[in-house]
MIKEKOL-303623 format. One record per residue (C-alpha): x, y, z; residue number from 1; residue in three letters. Coordinates in steps of 0.001 Angstrom, whole numbers, plus 500000, padded with zeros to 6 digits. Layout:
N
       u       v       w  seq  type
       X       Y       Z  NUM   ALA
...
//
This chain:
65
       u       v       w  seq  type
  509938  514390  496459    1   UNK
  509750  517796  494992    2   UNK
  506825  520090  495368    3   UNK
  505557  519166  492142    4   UNK
  506248  515316  492580    5   UNK
  508047  515066  488991    6   UNK
  511601  514697  490987    7   UNK
  513117  511066  492163    8   UNK
  513196  507679  490738    9   UNK
  510676  504831  489906   10   UNK
  509827  502433  492955   11   UNK
  509870  499943  490461   12   UNK
  513158  499989  488420   13   UNK
  515008  503185  489839   14   UNK
  515029  505186  486576   15   UNK
  514023  508787  486591   16   UNK
  509966  509399  487220   17   UNK
  507611  510438  484097   18   UNK
  505413  513229  485453   19   UNK
  502728  511935  483588   20   UNK
  503175  508581  485365   21   UNK
  504426  509788  488284   22   UNK
  505617  507926  490572   23   UNK
  506856  505688  487914   24   UNK
  508586  505959  484693   25   UNK
  506447  503959  482108   26   UNK
  503295  502293  481947   27   UNK
  505197  498835  481935   28   UNK
  506571  500132  485583   29   UNK
  503232  501070  486763   30   UNK
  501264  497670  485471   31   UNK
  503772  495659  487424   32   UNK
  503578  497702  490621   33   UNK
  499550  496945  490061   34   UNK
  500314  493357  489220   35   UNK
  502047  492880  492623   36   UNK
  499392  494943  494731   37   UNK
  496498  492717  493034   38   UNK
  498574  489079  493431   39   UNK
  499746  489800  497514   40   UNK
  502826  490618  497124   41   UNK
  502902  494037  498548   42   UNK
  500199  494377  501894   43   UNK
  499621  496887  504629   44   UNK
  500327  495933  507961   45   UNK
  497907  495462  510584   46   UNK
  496555  493054  512882   47   UNK
  496573  489613  512575   48   UNK
  493389  488080  510861   49   UNK
  491551  486174  513852   50   UNK
  493471  488432  516976   51   UNK
  491339  491601  518027   52   UNK
  489257  492158  515026   53   UNK
  486026  490144  515997   54   UNK
  483482  492562  517433   55   UNK
  482861  492016  521191   56   UNK
  479412  491560  522741   57   UNK
  477831  493462  525269   58   UNK
  478412  490917  527586   59   UNK
  482390  490169  526980   60   UNK
  482334  494309  527093   61   UNK
  480772  494699  530304   62   UNK
  483586  492133  531966   63   UNK
  486411  494471  530935   64   UNK
  484840  497530  532743   65   UNK
//
């Protein structure tokens, strides 16, 4: 990406970016991207729910030390 963020292509459709809507080329592509996030089509990887995300009680913590 250029230092000003104006170069490159739209991540949704591949057209040249609009500097006012970066990184998108149009309001339509910007809205499509938001809809994908809100519907769960996009996700940030992390630990699966239920595996290692529960708080550890002091008793359980003492067992490991």
